[in-house]
C-alpha positions, 0 to 999 in steps of 0.5 A: 500499499502505496504510504503518503509523504509526512508533508501531506498528512499535516496539511490535514491538521495544518489548514485548520491551525490557524483558525484555531490559533486566532481563536486560542483553542489550540495549543501553540505547539500542535505536535511533539517533535515540533522544536522548543524553540518558539518556548516564547512565542508560546509564551504569548499565545498562552498570555493570549488565551487568558486575554481571550478568555477575559474579554469573553469573562467582563464582557459578559460581566459589562452585558449583563450589568448595565443591560440591566440598569440601562435597557428598556425593561418597561415594555418587556418582562423581565423573564425575557432578560433573564433568559437572555442573560442564561444564553450569554451565559451559557455561551461565554461559558462554552467559550473560556471552557473551550479554550482553557481545555485546548490550551492549558488543560488538554494541550498534551491531548491533543498534541497526540490527538496530532500525532497519531492522525498524521499517522493513520493519515499515511495510510488510510489517507482521505481524499478530497478532503481540502475542497471539503473543508474550504467548501464547509469554511466559506458555508459556515462564514456566509450562515454564521457572518450574515445572522450576525450581520442581520441582528446587529442590523435589527437591533440597531434599527430597534433599540438604538446604539445605547443599548445594543453597545452592549451585546455587541461583544456577544455577537463574538463570543457566538461566532467563538462559540460557533467555531468551536461547535464547526471544529467539533463537526469537522474533526468527526467527519475526519474519524469517520472517513478513516473509519470508511475507508478503512471498510473498503479496506478490508472488503478489498482485502478479503475478496482479493484474499479469498481470490471472489470477485470483487464484491459490491458495497455501498459502504462509500466515504462521506466526501466523494468516491474519489478516496476509493483510488486509494486502493491498490487494486494490482497490489497483492494482499496477503494475510497482513493486510487484514492483521493492519486492518485489526490495527488500524480499526483498532487506532482509530477507535483509540483516535476516537476516544481521545476527540471526546476526551477533549469535545465531548465537553464542548458537545455538552455545553454546544447542547445547553448553548443550543438549547439557551438560544432556541428558548431565547429566541421563541419566549422573545418572540412570543411575549415581544410586541410583534414586528416583521423584522423580529420575525425574521431574525428569530427565524433565522436564530432559530435556524442557525441553531438547529442547522449546528446542533443537526449537522454536530448530531449527525457527523456524530451518529454517523461515526457511530454507524461506520464503526458498526459497519466494520462487524457487518461487513465481516460477518457478510464475508464469512458467509460467503467461507465455507464453515468448515474452511477446505483451504488454507486461504479460507481458513486464515480468512475466517480467523482474521473476520473473525477477529476483527467482527470481535474486536469491533464488537468489544469497542464499541466505539461512539461519540460521547458528550464528557460522559452525559449522554450519547451523540447522536442523533436522539439528541433533537427529541432530547432539545426540543422536548426541553424547549418544549418544557421550558416554554410551557414552564415560562408561559405560566409563569408570564401568565401568573405575574 
């Protein structure tokens, strides 16, 4: 199997480093093989990360305190202001936690994650990833930036700059929060690609070893068919190839556990932020005076909040599904082999497939939100049920007062 040059796998990580370092959500030295010549830069970067966290905290305190004093609350119910502050607190908590976890607390874990991604990418490359990455970045920037611009324009038009100035830093914080969610989505996509590519290799190796016709499968990679080209059909497949599949599956499962330790807390906080954001804008729309501008703004905020959590839940669910396809492929291929092997090839193939299937079932890789719950499509039901319950309680509270 062809091995890529060392610079190519690093590009998978390098393309996200500028945006990570700008928002202080990664250590300065991302790779273990980097020299300590950048010690001074690393110290300055840590100071920058502290300033980012302080800026988030100061903007929260300033926004909550000043808006409580000066905001024209006579036109709104106090519950709306309270929910708005809760949303602000949740976003600030997510940003501060993300910076602290990635720069100070989980720095070594992130370095190990980067090294393992690079190591596995030498053998299981992600074809078409640069194009897909920049496409995702462009779509992300257009949606988030347009929503923030619309939010700014509407609120300045309604309440004026005098009151909106207390919320302007929340727009930056929301962009910071959105970047963290995007990175969690992007790295989950990478892991999904690894499992999908490994399933392709498993099918090809097993069918070549058994001297059968190529097995027709629908386990397509996440991005495009281009990654199927990585299979070297002319190379003679041996028992070692299946042992490598076993080794790589274990490696990808270990990478997924590291991912959970880095992004698990962020995903959990993101779920809480989504509930707070949806609750904030829905309650504001129900209680505040109706205008077309408010209706459009609320629709955009609800849409972007749902899109973020839906895409994140979808890709996390896809990671678990791709991981479960590995034992399914093994058992499908085992059914094509005689129960009592007649040749050494069949015997070797049967043993290796059984070993891979047992390993995959025992590991059962999935993405967890810091151990609170498994992140999959069911999280959407949890969020919608929570928002609905809180809205009912809020409306009852408003009616009583």
